[in-house]
C-alpha positions in Angstrom: 40.0 -12.3 -37.9 39.0 -11.1 -34.5 35.4 -9.7 -34.3 34.7 -7.4 -31.3 31.8 -8.6 -29.2 29.3 -5.8 -28.4 28.8 -5.2 -24.7 25.4 -6.2 -23.3 23.1 -4.2 -21.0 20.1 -6.0 -19.4 17.4 -3.7 -18.1 15.1 -5.1 -15.4 12.0 -3.1 -16.0 9.2 -2.2 -13.6 6.9 -1.9 -16.5 7.3 -2.0 -20.3 8.1 1.5 -21.5 5.2 3.7 -22.4 6.8 7.0 -23.6 3.4 8.5 -24.6 1.8 7.6 -21.2 4.4 8.8 -18.7 7.7 10.7 -18.3 9.1 7.5 -16.8 8.5 5.7 -20.1 10.1 8.5 -22.1 13.1 8.5 -19.8 13.6 4.8 -20.1 13.5 5.0 -23.8 16.2 7.8 -23.8 18.4 5.6 -21.6 18.1 2.7 -24.0 19.0 4.9 -26.9 22.0 6.2 -24.9 23.4 2.7 -24.6 22.6 1.8 -28.2 24.4 4.9 -29.5 27.5 3.7 -27.7 27.4 0.4 -29.5 25.8 -1.7 -26.8 23.3 -4.5 -27.2 20.2 -4.1 -25.0 17.8 -6.7 -23.5 14.7 -5.4 -21.7 13.3 -7.8 -19.2 10.1 -7.3 -17.2 7.6 -9.3 -15.2 4.8 -6.8 -16.0 2.0 -7.3 -18.4 2.5 -5.9 -21.9 0.0 -3.1 -22.4 -1.4 -1.8 -25.7 0.3 1.6 -25.2 3.9 0.1 -24.8 6.6 1.0 -27.1 7.7 -1.8 -29.5 11.3 -2.1 -28.4 12.1 -4.4 -31.3 12.0 -1.3 -33.6 15.2 -0.3 -31.9 16.8 -3.7 -32.1 16.2 -4.3 -28.4 15.3 -7.8 -27.3 12.2 -8.2 -25.1 12.2 -10.9 -22.5 9.5 -11.8 -20.0 10.6 -12.8 -16.5 8.9 -14.0 -13.3 9.1 -12.6 -9.8 10.7 -14.8 -7.1 11.7 -17.5 -9.5 15.1 -19.0 -10.0 14.6 -19.3 -13.7 15.8 -15.7 -13.8 19.2 -16.8 -12.3 19.7 -19.4 -15.1 18.6 -17.0 -17.8 20.8 -14.1 -16.8 23.8 -16.3 -16.2 23.6 -17.5 -19.8 23.4 -13.9 -21.0 26.7 -12.9 -19.3 25.8 -9.1 -19.3 28.4 -6.4 -18.9 25.9 -4.3 -17.0 22.4 -4.6 -15.5 20.1 -1.7 -14.9 17.3 -1.8 -12.3 14.3 0.4 -13.1 13.4 1.8 -9.7 14.7 0.5 -6.3 12.0 -2.1 -5.9 13.4 -4.0 -8.8 16.9 -3.9 -7.2 15.4 -5.4 -4.1 13.8 -8.2 -6.1 16.6 -9.0 -8.4 19.8 -7.3 -7.1 21.0 -10.3 -5.1 20.2 -12.6 -8.0 22.3 -10.5 -10.3 25.2 -10.3 -7.9 25.1 -14.1 -7.4 24.8 -15.0 -11.1 27.1 -12.4 -12.7 29.1 -10.6 -10.0 31.3 -8.7 -12.5 28.4 -7.0 -14.2 28.1 -3.3 -13.5 24.9 -2.7 -11.4 23.1 0.5 -12.2 20.0 1.9 -10.5 17.7 4.3 -12.3 15.7 6.0 -9.6 13.3 7.7 -12.1 12.6 10.1 -9.3 13.3 10.0 -5.5 10.4 7.9 -4.2 11.2 8.8 -0.6 11.0 12.5 -1.4 7.7 12.1 -3.3 6.2 10.1 -0.5 7.3 12.5 2.2 6.0 15.5 0.3 2.6 13.8 -0.2 2.3 12.8 3.4 3.3 16.3 4.6 0.8 17.9 2.2 -2.0 15.7 3.3 -1.3 16.4 7.0 -0.8 20.2 6.4 2.8 20.1 7.5 6.0 21.4 6.0 8.5 18.9 4.6 10.7 17.9 7.5 13.7 15.5 8.2 11.4 13.0 10.1 9.2 12.7 7.0 12.3 12.2 4.8 13.7 9.5 7.0 10.9 7.0 6.4 11.0 3.3 6.0 10.7 3.9 2.2 13.8 6.0 2.4 15.7 3.3 4.2 14.9 0.9 1.4 15.6 3.3 -1.4 19.0 4.6 0.0 20.0 1.0 0.8 19.4 0.1 -2.9 21.6 3.0 -3.9 24.5 1.8 -1.8 24.1 -1.8 -3.0 24.4 -0.6 -6.7 27.6 0.6 -8.3 26.1 3.8 -9.8 22.6 5.4 -9.5 21.2 7.7 -12.2 19.6 10.7 -10.6 17.2 12.7 -12.8 17.2 16.0 -10.9 19.9 18.4 -9.6 17.7 19.0 -6.6 17.6 15.3 -5.8 21.4 15.0 -6.3 21.7 17.7 -3.6 19.2 16.0 -1.3 20.9 12.6 -1.6 24.3 14.0 -0.8 23.4 16.6 1.9 20.5 14.9 3.7 21.1 11.2 3.2 24.9 11.6 3.0 25.3 9.4 -0.1 28.8 9.7 -1.6 28.9 11.6 -4.9 30.9 8.7 -6.4 27.8 6.5 -6.3 25.6 9.1 -8.1 25.4 10.2 -11.7 23.3 13.2 -12.7 21.2 12.1 -15.7 18.3 14.3 -16.6 15.9 13.9 -19.6 18.0 13.6 -22.8 16.8 15.1 -26.0 18.5 14.0 -29.2 19.4 16.3 -32.1 16.2 15.6 -33.9 14.1 16.6 -30.9 16.1 19.8 -30.4 15.8 20.7 -34.0 12.1 20.1 -34.0 11.7 22.4 -31.0 13.8 25.1 -32.7 11.6 25.0 -35.8 8.3 25.7 -33.9 8.7 29.5 -34.2 8.9 29.2 -37.9 5.5 27.6 -38.3 2.5 29.9 -38.4 0.1 27.2 -37.3 1.9 27.2 -33.9 2.1 31.0 -33.5 0.4 32.8 -30.5 -2.5 33.9 -32.7 -3.2 30.4 -34.0 -3.4 28.8 -30.6 -6.2 28.9 -28.2 -7.4 27.5 -24.9 -5.5 25.8 -22.0 -4.2 22.3 -21.6 -3.2 20.1 -18.7 -1.6 16.7 -19.3 -0.4 13.7 -17.1 -1.0 10.1 -16.3 -4.1 9.9 -14.1 -2.6 7.0 -12.1 0.0 9.3 -10.7 -1.2 10.9 -7.4 0.3 14.4 -8.0 -1.4 14.6 -11.4 -4.8 13.6 -10.0 -4.5 16.2 -7.2 -3.6 18.7 -9.9 -6.8 17.9 -11.8 -8.9 18.3 -8.6 -7.2 21.6 -7.8 -7.9 22.9 -11.2 -11.5 21.8 -11.2 -12.4 23.0 -7.8 -10.5 26.3 -7.5 -8.1 27.4 -10.2 -10.2 27.0 -13.3 -13.3 28.9 -11.9 -10.9 31.8 -11.1 -9.6 31.7 -14.7 -13.1 31.5 -16.2 -14.1 34.7 -14.2 -11.5 36.6 -16.3 -11.8 34.5 -19.5 -15.4 33.3 -19.7 -14.9 31.9 -23.2 -11.7 29.9 -22.4 -11.6 26.2 -22.3 -9.4 23.7 -20.5 -8.6 20.3 -22.1 -7.2 17.7 -19.8 -5.3 14.8 -21.3 -3.7 11.7 -19.7 -3.4 8.0 -19.8 -5.8 5.7 -17.8 -8.5 8.2 -16.7 -10.7 6.6 -14.0 -14.4 7.1 -13.7 -13.9 9.7 -11.0 -12.0 11.7 -13.5 -14.4 11.4 -16.5 -17.2 12.4 -14.1 -15.5 15.9 -13.9 -16.1 16.5 -17.6 -18.2 19.7 -17.8 -18.5 21.4 -21.2 -20.7 24.2 -19.8 -17.7 25.2 -17.6 -15.2 24.7 -20.4 -13.7 21.8 -18.5 -13.0 18.9 -20.8 -11.6 15.5 -19.7 -10.1 14.1 -22.9 -8.2 11.1 -21.6 -5.5 9.4 -23.8 -3.7 11.5 -26.4 -2.2 9.6 -29.3 0.5 12.2 -29.6 1.0 14.7 -26.7 2.9 17.1 -28.9 0.0 17.5 -31.3 -2.4 18.6 -28.5 0.3 20.7 -26.8 1.1 22.6 -30.0 -2.6 23.6 -30.4 -2.9 25.0 -26.9 -1.7 28.5 -25.9 -0.9 27.7 -22.2 -0.1 24.5 -20.3 -1.3 24.4 -16.7 0.6 22.2 -14.2 -0.4 23.1 -10.6 1.6 20.4 -8.7 1.3 20.5 -4.9 3.7 17.6 -4.3 5.9 15.2 -6.3 9.5 14.7 -7.2 11.8 14.3 -10.1 11.5 16.2 -13.4 8.1 16.8 -14.9 7.9 15.3 -18.4 4.7 17.3 -19.2 6.7 20.5 -18.8 9.5 19.3 -20.9 7.0 18.4 -23.6 5.5 21.8 -23.3 8.8 23.5 -23.9 9.5 21.2 -26.8 6.2 22.3 -28.3 6.8 26.0 -27.7 3.9 26.1 -25.2 4.5 28.3 -22.2 3.4 27.0 -18.8 2.2 27.9 -15.4 3.3 25.7 -12.6 4.5 25.6 -9.0 7.9 25.5 -7.4 7.7 21.8 -7.2 6.6 21.6 -10.8 9.6 23.6 -12.0 12.1 22.0 -9.6 15.3 21.0 -11.3 14.3 22.6 -14.6 15.2 26.3 -14.1 18.1 28.0 -15.7 19.4 31.1 -13.8 16.0 31.1 -12.0 14.2 31.7 -15.3 11.1 29.7 -16.2 9.2 29.2 -19.5 6.1 31.0 -18.2 5.2 31.7 -14.6 5.6 30.0 -11.2 3.1 30.5 -8.4 1.9 28.4 -5.4 -1.6 29.5 -4.5 -4.8 29.4 -6.5 -5.3 33.1 -7.2 -1.7 33.6 -8.2 -1.8 30.6 -10.5 -5.0 31.8 -12.1 -3.7 35.4 -12.5 -0.5 34.2 -14.1 -2.4 31.9 -16.5 -4.6 34.8 -17.6 -1.6 37.1 -18.1 0.3 34.5 -20.1 -2.8 33.8 -22.2 -3.5 37.5 -23.0 -0.1 39.1 -23.4 1.7 38.1 -26.6 5.0 39.6 -25.8 5.1 37.9 -22.4 4.1 34.6 -24.1 6.9 34.9 -26.7 9.5 35.6 -24.0 8.3 32.5 -22.1 8.5 30.4 -25.2 12.1 31.5 -26.0 13.0 30.8 -22.3 11.7 27.3 -22.8 13.9 26.7 -25.8 16.9 28.0 -23.8 16.2 25.6 -20.9 16.0 22.7 -23.3 19.4 23.6 -24.8 21.1 24.3 -21.5 19.8 21.3 -19.5 18.4 18.6 -21.6 20.4 18.3 -24.8 21.9 14.8 -25.3 24.9 16.4 -27.0 25.5 18.5 -23.9 25.1 15.7 -21.4 26.2 12.5 -23.1 30.0 12.7 -22.8 29.9 13.5 -19.0 27.4 10.7 -18.3 29.2 8.1 -20.4 32.6 9.0 -19.0 31.4 8.4 -15.4 29.8 5.1 -16.4 32.9 3.9 -18.2 35.2 5.0 -15.3 33.2 3.0 -12.7 33.1 0.0 -15.0 36.8 0.1 -15.6 37.6 0.4 -11.9 34.8 -1.8 -10.6 36.6 -3.8 -7.9 38.3 -0.7 -6.5 35.0 1.2 -6.7 33.2 -1.5 -4.7 35.9 -1.7 -2.1 35.6 2.0 -1.5 31.9 1.7 -0.9 32.0 0.0 2.5 28.4 0.7 3.4 27.4 -1.1 0.2 29.5 -4.1 1.1 27.9 -4.1 4.5 24.4 -3.9 3.2 25.0 -6.7 0.7 26.3 -8.8 3.4 23.3 -8.4 5.7 20.3 -7.0 3.8 20.8 -9.2 0.8 20.4 -12.2 3.0 16.9 -11.1 4.0 15.7 -10.2 0.5 17.4 -13.4 -0.9 15.8 -15.7 1.6 12.4 -14.0 1.3 12.5 -14.5 -2.4 13.5 -18.2 -2.0 10.8 -18.7 0.6 8.1 -17.3 -1.7 9.4 -19.5 -4.6 9.4 -22.6 -2.4 5.9 -21.8 -1.0 4.6 -21.4 -4.6 6.1 -24.8 -5.6 4.6 -26.5 -2.6 1.2 -25.1 -3.3 1.5 -26.4 -6.9 2.4 -29.9 -5.7 -0.5 -30.1 -3.3 -3.1 -28.9 -5.7 -5.7 -31.6 -6.3 -5.8 -33.2 -9.7 
């Protein structure tokens, strides 16, 4: 009797997934579940330390494996696994391990998950800090050279935002055959939970109070958002709503953040939230004034899931609009953001329309049932025609021929240096 062997995906992770700490962690978990739903086995490998907030992947039947950077033990290990596909979590991991994967298992499909476009996020932050508009010179940075090279070296790159799909194809001229639009993916249970919010009186407009902001404090756009709120936007809101309070949640709050805690001003730094949805469902309005950044904003997805309208910027809502409609208001200066927040907070009809718009956005853009077939069809097609696909990607062939040599030799040099240091250590 022939028993079919399940295909194997190995994910080389930047960190162990923390879905309650960051959007990146939530996204990684959804990608794992996508492959599991198609009957694949998954091994998650990472050189990072395992934090207390990480998701226990064993609950899903995923094998966890610790690896070392710049160490040939990875080559021996992955050769023995014979994966059908390898996914790199951000381009830096492709730089570290891509050449090793190609050498050890050349027929494995190589997938890059960008998370968001690092080159875009970096360019926006630098332009913001210098007071300039985003421009082509800023986009064509050394970071961009590295990131786009990693895209070409892989067989397929998962791109989270339609805006970034457009940027990669129009500005960086990446062929569409190398890119797969793959946004946040909400399963049926998550979609059903969102739909049931309106039926629960505890989460109605009248039962909610105060404002919330949420986001990992280690992420530069989030930290700037907290400062913008504290210094400018929140005082403007308090002028109109003197009894209102703002609760700011996020993983890894540094001392400079906790120092902003000011109950007299209704400004509360709460830090880690055990369950983001619990605190979001209690708030009436979510504030996300993001001056720079990239990708899709998990906090705003969570707000829509919890029926909590939001006020954000163009960058905050980027890639999440449906027919130019938003689940709240979009503004880009302090006074406009404050006025929009007050209006949303006070006007029940406006609030209810924003809430329903959020549910519509979830259904149209982020339903796994809507997106899964298209994504899986593209992945399968590339895998089935892998040799032809690679031959048609001449730039990728060229980059693997030259650039891989430098990253390969750098990795081997670091490994050799470490071994020599160990040998010369005094007893």
